[in-house]
C-alpha positions as CSV (number, residue, x, y, z in Angstrom):
1,X,0.0,0.0,0.0
2,X,1.5,3.3,-1.0
3,X,-0.5,5.5,1.4
4,X,-1.6,8.2,-1.0
5,X,-4.4,8.6,-3.5
6,X,-3.3,8.4,-7.1
7,X,-6.8,8.6,-8.6
8,X,-9.8,10.8,-8.2
9,X,-12.9,8.8,-9.3
10,X,-16.4,10.1,-9.9
11,X,-19.3,8.5,-11.6
12,X,-18.3,10.3,-14.8
13,X,-14.5,10.3,-14.9
14,X,-11.3,9.0,-13.5
15,X,-8.4,11.5,-13.1
16,X,-4.9,11.2,-11.8
17,X,-4.0,13.2,-8.7
18,X,-0.8,15.2,-8.6
19,X,0.8,12.3,-6.8
20,X,-0.7,9.9,-9.4
21,X,0.9,11.9,-12.2
22,X,4.3,11.8,-10.5
23,X,3.9,8.1,-9.9
24,X,3.1,7.4,-13.5
25,X,6.0,9.5,-14.7
26,X,8.4,7.7,-12.5
27,X,7.1,4.3,-13.6
28,X,7.4,5.4,-17.2
29,X,11.1,6.2,-16.6
30,X,11.6,2.8,-15.0
31,X,10.0,1.0,-17.9
32,X,12.1,2.9,-20.3
33,X,15.2,1.9,-18.5
34,X,14.2,-1.7,-18.6
35,X,13.5,-1.4,-22.3
36,X,16.9,0.2,-22.9
37,X,18.6,-2.6,-21.0
38,X,16.8,-5.2,-23.1
39,X,17.8,-3.4,-26.3
40,X,21.4,-3.2,-25.2
41,X,21.5,-7.0,-24.8
42,X,19.9,-7.5,-28.2
43,X,22.2,-5.2,-30.0
44,X,25.2,-7.1,-28.5
45,X,23.7,-10.2,-30.0
46,X,23.2,-11.8,-26.7
47,X,19.8,-12.9,-25.5
48,X,18.9,-13.7,-21.9
49,X,19.3,-17.4,-21.2
50,X,18.2,-19.9,-18.6
51,X,15.1,-20.6,-16.7
52,X,12.7,-17.9,-15.8
53,X,10.5,-18.4,-12.8
54,X,7.5,-16.2,-12.3
55,X,5.6,-15.9,-9.0
56,X,2.4,-14.2,-9.8
57,X,-1.4,-14.5,-9.2
58,X,-3.0,-17.1,-11.5
59,X,-5.3,-14.7,-13.3
60,X,-2.3,-12.6,-14.3
61,X,-0.3,-15.6,-15.5
62,X,-3.2,-16.9,-17.6
63,X,-4.3,-13.6,-19.1
64,X,-1.0,-11.8,-19.4
65,X,1.9,-14.2,-19.6
66,X,0.5,-17.4,-21.2
67,X,-0.5,-15.5,-24.5
68,X,3.1,-14.3,-24.8
69,X,4.8,-17.7,-24.3
70,X,4.5,-18.9,-28.0
71,X,6.0,-15.7,-29.4
72,X,8.8,-15.8,-26.8
73,X,9.6,-19.4,-27.8
74,X,9.9,-18.4,-31.4
75,X,12.6,-15.8,-30.5
76,X,14.6,-18.6,-28.9
């Protein structure tokens, strides 16, 4: 729990609070850094190797990860 409101929600709209906007911006920076790290590995011709273990809730695994497995295996 982060202890601050990041969204203001009414019956007609959902808006980010100031803290929410800062949070989203920080997350975007983090995601960009992850993407850059992946691209650096790829440009060196090296791909991540080994077993990947994921500890996540079943709905996330089934709806988000399972659909990506086939494409991931094609890259390997």
